[in-house]
C-alpha positions as CSV (number, residue, x, y, z in Angstrom):
1,X,-3.3,-25.2,24.8
2,X,-2.2,-27.7,27.5
3,X,0.5,-25.4,28.7
4,X,-1.9,-22.4,28.8
5,X,-4.5,-24.4,30.8
6,X,-1.9,-25.8,33.2
7,X,-0.5,-22.3,33.9
8,X,-4.0,-20.8,34.3
9,X,-5.3,-23.5,36.6
10,X,-2.2,-23.4,38.7
11,X,-2.5,-27.2,39.3
12,X,-0.4,-28.6,42.2
13,X,0.9,-31.4,40.0
14,X,3.6,-31.5,37.3
15,X,2.3,-31.0,33.8
16,X,3.5,-34.5,32.8
17,X,1.5,-36.1,35.6
18,X,-1.6,-34.2,34.7
19,X,-1.3,-35.0,31.0
20,X,-0.8,-38.7,31.8
21,X,-3.8,-38.9,34.1
22,X,-5.9,-36.9,31.7
23,X,-5.1,-39.3,28.8
24,X,-6.0,-42.3,31.0
25,X,-9.4,-40.7,31.8
26,X,-10.0,-39.9,28.2
27,X,-9.2,-43.4,27.1
28,X,-11.7,-44.7,29.7
29,X,-14.6,-42.4,29.1
30,X,-14.4,-41.1,25.5
31,X,-15.5,-44.5,24.0
32,X,-18.8,-44.2,25.9
33,X,-19.6,-40.6,24.9
34,X,-23.0,-39.9,23.4
35,X,-24.2,-37.0,21.2
36,X,-26.1,-34.1,22.7
37,X,-29.9,-34.2,22.4
38,X,-31.0,-33.3,18.9
39,X,-27.7,-33.9,17.2
40,X,-28.5,-37.3,15.6
41,X,-31.6,-35.9,13.9
42,X,-29.9,-32.7,13.0
43,X,-27.1,-34.5,11.2
44,X,-29.5,-37.0,9.5
45,X,-31.7,-34.1,8.3
46,X,-28.8,-32.1,6.9
47,X,-27.2,-35.2,5.3
48,X,-30.4,-35.9,3.5
49,X,-30.7,-32.4,2.2
50,X,-28.6,-30.5,-0.3
51,X,-26.5,-29.0,2.5
52,X,-22.7,-29.4,2.2
53,X,-21.2,-30.8,5.5
54,X,-17.7,-30.8,6.9
55,X,-16.2,-31.5,10.3
56,X,-13.7,-29.2,12.0
57,X,-12.7,-30.5,15.4
58,X,-9.8,-29.6,17.7
59,X,-9.5,-33.2,18.8
60,X,-6.4,-34.9,17.6
61,X,-6.5,-38.2,15.7
62,X,-6.2,-40.4,18.8
63,X,-8.9,-38.7,20.7
64,X,-11.1,-38.4,17.6
65,X,-11.0,-42.2,17.2
66,X,-11.9,-42.7,20.9
67,X,-14.9,-40.4,20.6
68,X,-16.2,-41.5,17.2
69,X,-15.5,-45.2,16.6
70,X,-18.5,-46.3,18.6
71,X,-20.7,-43.8,16.7
72,X,-20.2,-44.7,13.0
73,X,-23.7,-43.8,11.9
74,X,-23.5,-40.3,13.5
75,X,-20.1,-39.5,11.9
76,X,-21.0,-40.9,8.5
77,X,-22.6,-37.5,7.9
78,X,-19.1,-36.2,7.3
79,X,-17.2,-37.7,4.3
80,X,-13.6,-38.7,5.3
81,X,-12.3,-36.1,2.8
82,X,-14.1,-33.4,4.7
83,X,-13.0,-34.2,8.2
84,X,-10.4,-31.8,9.6
85,X,-8.8,-32.8,12.9
86,X,-6.8,-30.7,15.3
87,X,-3.5,-32.2,14.3
88,X,-4.1,-32.0,10.6
89,X,-0.6,-31.2,9.1
90,X,-2.3,-28.6,6.8
91,X,-2.9,-26.4,9.9
92,X,0.2,-24.4,10.8
93,X,1.6,-24.9,14.3
94,X,-0.1,-22.7,16.8
95,X,-3.0,-21.9,14.5
96,X,-5.7,-24.0,16.1
97,X,-9.0,-22.5,17.4
98,X,-9.6,-19.6,18.1
99,X,-7.7,-18.9,14.9
100,X,-9.9,-19.4,11.8
101,X,-7.6,-21.8,9.9
102,X,-9.5,-25.0,10.7
103,X,-12.8,-23.7,9.5
104,X,-11.3,-22.2,6.4
105,X,-9.6,-25.5,5.6
106,X,-12.8,-27.4,6.1
107,X,-14.5,-25.1,3.7
108,X,-11.7,-25.5,1.2
109,X,-12.2,-29.3,1.4
110,X,-15.8,-28.8,0.3
111,X,-14.9,-26.3,-2.4
112,X,-12.2,-28.5,-3.8
113,X,-14.8,-31.1,-4.6
114,X,-17.3,-28.6,-5.9
115,X,-14.6,-27.2,-8.3
116,X,-13.9,-30.7,-9.6
117,X,-17.6,-31.1,-10.4
118,X,-17.8,-27.7,-12.0
119,X,-20.2,-26.5,-9.4
120,X,-20.2,-23.0,-7.7
121,X,-18.0,-22.7,-4.6
122,X,-19.3,-21.7,-1.2
123,X,-18.1,-18.5,0.5
124,X,-17.4,-18.2,4.3
125,X,-20.4,-15.9,4.8
126,X,-22.7,-18.7,3.4
127,X,-21.5,-21.1,6.1
128,X,-23.1,-22.0,9.4
129,X,-20.9,-23.2,12.2
130,X,-22.2,-25.3,15.1
131,X,-20.0,-24.9,18.2
132,X,-20.0,-25.8,21.9
133,X,-16.7,-24.1,22.8
134,X,-15.8,-20.5,23.3
135,X,-12.6,-20.6,21.2
136,X,-14.6,-22.4,18.5
137,X,-17.1,-19.5,18.4
138,X,-14.3,-17.1,18.0
139,X,-12.7,-19.2,15.3
140,X,-16.0,-19.3,13.3
141,X,-16.4,-15.5,13.7
142,X,-12.8,-14.9,12.5
143,X,-13.5,-17.1,9.5
144,X,-16.4,-14.8,8.5
145,X,-18.9,-17.5,9.2
146,X,-22.3,-17.4,11.0
147,X,-22.2,-19.3,14.3
148,X,-24.7,-21.2,16.4
149,X,-23.3,-21.7,20.0
150,X,-24.8,-24.6,22.0
151,X,-22.7,-24.7,25.2
152,X,-22.7,-27.3,27.9
153,X,-24.6,-25.9,30.9
154,X,-21.5,-25.9,33.1
155,X,-19.6,-23.9,30.5
156,X,-22.4,-21.5,30.2
157,X,-22.3,-21.0,33.9
158,X,-18.7,-19.9,33.7
159,X,-19.6,-17.3,31.1
160,X,-22.8,-16.2,32.7
161,X,-23.3,-12.5,31.9
162,X,-20.7,-12.6,29.2
163,X,-22.7,-14.4,26.5
164,X,-22.7,-11.4,24.3
165,X,-18.9,-11.2,24.4
166,X,-18.7,-14.9,23.5
167,X,-21.1,-14.5,20.5
168,X,-19.1,-11.5,19.3
169,X,-15.9,-13.6,19.5
170,X,-14.2,-11.3,22.0
171,X,-14.7,-13.2,25.3
172,X,-10.9,-13.5,25.6
173,X,-10.2,-10.0,24.4
174,X,-9.5,-8.8,20.9
175,X,-6.3,-9.7,19.1
176,X,-5.6,-7.2,16.4
177,X,-2.1,-8.8,15.8
178,X,-3.8,-12.0,14.8
179,X,-6.2,-10.2,12.5
180,X,-3.3,-8.2,11.0
181,X,-1.4,-11.4,10.3
182,X,-4.5,-12.9,8.6
183,X,-4.8,-9.8,6.5
184,X,-1.2,-10.1,5.3
185,X,-1.7,-13.8,4.5
186,X,-4.7,-12.9,2.3
187,X,-7.2,-14.7,4.6
188,X,-9.3,-11.6,5.2
189,X,-11.4,-9.8,2.7
190,X,-14.8,-8.6,1.8
191,X,-17.2,-11.4,1.2
192,X,-19.9,-11.6,-1.4
193,X,-22.4,-10.2,1.2
194,X,-20.2,-7.3,2.2
195,X,-18.9,-8.7,5.4
196,X,-15.2,-8.4,6.4
197,X,-14.2,-12.0,6.8
198,X,-11.7,-12.6,9.6
199,X,-12.2,-9.6,11.8
200,X,-14.1,-9.6,15.1
201,X,-17.6,-8.3,14.5
202,X,-19.6,-6.0,16.5
203,X,-21.6,-6.9,19.6
204,X,-25.2,-8.0,18.8
205,X,-24.7,-8.0,15.1
206,X,-26.9,-11.1,14.7
207,X,-24.1,-13.1,13.1
208,X,-23.9,-15.5,16.1
209,X,-26.6,-16.9,18.3
210,X,-26.8,-19.1,21.4
211,X,-29.2,-22.0,21.8
212,X,-29.6,-24.3,24.8
213,X,-30.5,-27.3,22.7
214,X,-30.3,-28.5,19.1
215,X,-33.7,-30.3,19.4
216,X,-36.4,-28.9,17.1
217,X,-33.7,-26.9,15.3
218,X,-35.1,-24.0,13.2
219,X,-33.6,-24.7,9.8
220,X,-35.6,-21.9,8.1
221,X,-34.2,-19.3,10.4
222,X,-30.8,-19.9,8.7
223,X,-32.0,-20.3,5.2
224,X,-31.5,-24.1,5.2
225,X,-33.8,-25.9,2.8
226,X,-34.6,-29.5,3.9
């Protein structure tokens, strides 16, 4: 991802210099980050309900600790066994977002515990993904999951007029080769509700929606009982 960004941005500095300066800024500012409005109440509400929660973040272990150590109560909503980080060894190299692997792995972490207790497993089409990034929306769509996209205002500005493409998971173009590979690996199939998990879905199919804030979140709209 770093190589792709550096090439795209055409930065007038060596990649090693950029990486070092970026790491220094992250170490300085990540420990002071705060959740977006509505997130603390959202997680508290879901944690106290019967909803099964998991975390699937592209952040590697070092950055995850920088972002989360000062917010223990917030991240307590996610049991350690259900936290999947970007450098998780179970995720094949090059299979981070927008590939669906991280979300499918997070779901498997939940289902592993449910199987051990003799409880019914959860299917991808029964999941709701909360995302702020464009690759994350695509990853959720490819995993066959429903997605709520809550982008930062500056990111939304970059994709102004292309929101429908983002929600369909095709903002960066379709990638049939990736979907074909998923099919061969057995990660794509028809879900219990008749959806084809893994493939990009149609524009405006209602399987992904954008919200500008997570405050006063409408749980009933997504069938969540609280």
